[in-house]
C-alpha positions in Angstrom: -54.1 8.3 49.7 -52.4 4.8 49.3 -55.5 3.2 51.0 -57.9 4.3 48.4 -56.0 2.4 45.8 -56.0 -0.6 48.1 -59.8 -0.3 48.8 -61.1 -3.1 46.6 -58.5 -5.5 48.1 -59.1 -4.6 51.6 -62.9 -4.7 51.3 -62.7 -8.1 49.6 -60.3 -9.7 52.1 -62.3 -8.3 55.1 -65.5 -9.6 53.8 -63.9 -13.1 53.0 -62.5 -13.4 56.4 -65.7 -12.4 58.2 -67.8 -14.8 55.9 -65.0 -17.7 56.5 -65.1 -17.3 60.3 -69.0 -17.2 60.4 -69.3 -20.0 58.2 -66.9 -22.1 60.2 -68.7 -21.4 63.5 -71.9 -22.7 61.9 -70.3 -25.9 60.9 -70.3 -25.5 57.2 -67.9 -28.0 55.5 -64.8 -26.5 53.9 -66.0 -26.8 50.3 -68.9 -24.5 51.0 -66.8 -22.1 53.2 -64.1 -21.7 50.3 -67.1 -21.2 47.7 -68.8 -18.6 50.0 -65.3 -16.9 50.4 -64.5 -16.7 46.9 -68.0 -15.2 45.9 -68.0 -12.8 48.8 -64.5 -11.7 47.9 -65.4 -11.3 44.3 -68.6 -9.3 45.1 -66.8 -7.0 47.6 -63.8 -6.4 45.4 -66.1 -5.2 42.7 -67.7 -2.9 45.2 -64.3 -1.6 46.3 -63.3 -0.9 42.8 -66.7 1.2 42.4 -66.0 2.9 45.6 -62.3 3.6 44.7 -63.4 5.2 41.3 -66.1 7.4 43.0 -63.5 8.6 45.7 -61.0 9.4 43.1 -63.4 11.3 40.9 -64.8 13.3 43.8 -61.3 14.2 44.8 -60.3 15.1 41.2 -63.4 17.4 41.0 -62.6 18.9 44.4 -59.2 19.7 43.3 -60.3 21.2 40.0 -62.7 23.5 42.0 -60.1 24.6 44.2 -57.8 25.6 41.1 -60.6 27.3 39.7 -61.5 29.4 42.7 -57.6 30.1 43.0 -57.5 31.5 39.5 -60.7 33.5 39.9 -59.4 35.0 43.1 -55.8 36.0 41.2 -58.1 37.5 38.5 -60.3 39.5 41.1 -57.1 40.8 42.8 -55.6 41.9 39.5 -58.7 43.5 38.3 -59.0 45.4 41.7 -55.5 46.6 41.4 -56.0 47.9 37.9 -59.2 49.7 39.1 -57.5 51.1 41.8 -54.9 52.4 39.7 -57.4 53.8 37.3 -59.1 55.6 40.5 -55.7 57.1 41.3 -54.9 58.2 37.7 -58.6 59.9 37.6 -58.4 61.4 41.1 -54.9 62.8 40.0 -56.3 64.3 36.9 -59.2 65.7 38.6 -57.1 67.7 40.9 -54.7 69.0 38.0 -51.4 67.0 39.0 -49.8 64.6 37.3 -50.5 60.9 38.1 -48.0 59.3 40.3 -45.4 57.3 38.5 -43.8 54.2 39.8 -40.4 55.1 41.4 -37.4 53.1 40.9 -35.5 52.7 44.3 -32.5 50.9 43.1 -29.3 52.2 44.0 -27.1 53.9 41.1 -23.7 52.5 40.4 -21.6 55.1 42.3 -23.9 56.3 44.9 -21.5 55.8 47.7 -18.9 58.2 45.9 -19.9 61.6 46.5 -18.1 64.7 45.2 -18.6 68.3 46.6 -20.2 70.9 44.2 -17.8 73.2 42.9 -19.6 76.4 42.7 -17.3 78.1 39.8 -18.0 75.3 37.5 -21.8 75.6 38.0 -21.8 79.7 37.6 -19.2 79.5 34.7 -21.3 76.9 32.7 -24.4 78.8 33.3 -22.9 82.2 32.0 -21.5 80.3 29.0 -24.7 79.0 28.2 -26.6 82.3 28.4 -24.0 83.8 26.1 -23.7 81.3 23.7 
């Protein structure tokens, strides 16, 4: 990612080096070499800036497209889950049974403490309720 931001400088410097070497080999005087290098560096720096902006814009568009597709996928999954619940409820109502509800499987506060059932208390309270 850092190279994208450095692209204008890299292109300008590389082009200036190539032009400088080629001009020196051809025997151009130093003033001519420096002038050609400066012009070439400026032109390729501008080309690099344009290229960098195009690359960054393309990357932003791809990221936005990826986020949009992800949101659509989440929405599709949510709608599919709701549709499945509706189908389950419709099937349960068609068969005459109550629609299944969500079951809470959390443990109670005193689940480990079990006490035996005393039959006398159960029958006595049942008789008292019937008489009263």
